VOGU-3710 file (C-alpha; in Angstrom, 3 decimals, decimal comma):
1> miqglivnsp> 78,065/54,147/-30,295  80,530/54,924/-32,929  80,108/58,797/-33,092  81,097/58,750/-29,994  84,599/56,768/-31,417  84,602/60,008/-33,917  84,745/62,154/-31,554  87,405/60,649/-29,194  89,806/58,574/-31,622  89,221/59,795/-35,081
11> elvekvlpta> 92,476/58,031/-37,114  91,642/55,091/-35,424  87,624/54,692/-37,293  88,759/56,143/-40,500  91,452/53,369/-41,048  89,056/50,401/-39,807  85,108/52,455/-41,742  85,987/51,012/-45,186  86,576/47,380/-43,798  83,578/47,774/-41,664
21> yaymyrylar> 81,228/48,848/-44,273  82,455/46,624/-46,502  81,661/44,185/-44,455  78,492/45,144/-44,154  78,078/44,957/-47,400  78,906/41,529/-47,839  75,938/40,529/-45,144  73,089/42,597/-47,088  73,996/40,805/-50,206  73,868/37,574/-48,650
31> lsltagdaak> 70,320/38,437/-47,145  69,025/39,930/-50,228  70,140/36,367/-52,200  68,257/34,289/-49,561  65,806/36,616/-49,847  65,805/35,918/-53,538  66,084/39,552/-54,647  69,713/39,397/-56,707  69,192/42,523/-58,036  69,712/43,852/-54,756
41> avyfinqala> 72,159/41,233/-53,995  74,714/42,968/-56,708  73,985/46,129/-56,126  75,190/45,207/-52,874  77,876/43,589/-53,968  79,505/46,692/-55,794  79,040/48,331/-52,262  81,222/46,453/-50,373  83,737/46,008/-53,094  83,601/50,095/-53,241
51> anssifyrdp> 84,003/49,711/-49,797  87,077/47,601/-49,791  87,825/45,518/-51,569  90,429/43,797/-49,866  88,231/41,170/-48,085  87,701/39,483/-51,049  90,815/38,334/-50,606  91,473/38,083/-47,130  87,928/36,390/-45,905  87,086/33,404/-47,658
61> rslltlvvvr> 83,223/33,379/-47,200  83,189/36,785/-48,906  84,380/35,545/-52,031  82,060/32,922/-51,684  79,602/35,631/-51,510  80,926/37,487/-54,114  80,623/34,300/-56,891  77,536/33,802/-55,910  76,222/37,261/-56,039  77,999/36,798/-60,383
71> laplaklvik> 76,362/33,793/-60,631  73,208/34,161/-59,479  71,567/34,890/-63,102  73,216/32,617/-64,519  71,779/29,861/-62,212  68,066/30,710/-62,496  68,210/30,294/-66,040  70,072/26,735/-65,295  67,371/26,350/-63,448  64,152/27,377/-65,305
81> gslgsaeyta> 65,609/25,246/-68,736  65,916/21,952/-66,737  62,748/22,653/-65,060  60,929/24,051/-68,290  62,671/20,838/-70,248  60,412/18,274/-69,009  57,829/17,441/-70,608  54,408/15,722/-68,354  53,352/12,056/-69,804  49,565/11,545/-68,573
91> nn> 50,935/7,198/-69,242  53,607/7,328/-66,891
//
């Protein structure tokens, strides 16, 4: 379908293709986070930034995804630290 659009109206497709790729990469970053793969999420969010960074100030969901991906390693450390600090007592 996209190939047909490129042949019929390349000037239209060339204008919107970077934005489409940015949203696709943002979506893949969200899916990666949901799957627990923060490294892939960082890769995809970087691809989205490279494709069209304007989606991050135009769309609140994109900005939220960017923030969550960037903070995911910190959240993992905080959760690990809080769970690791609890002591089990048999008498309680």
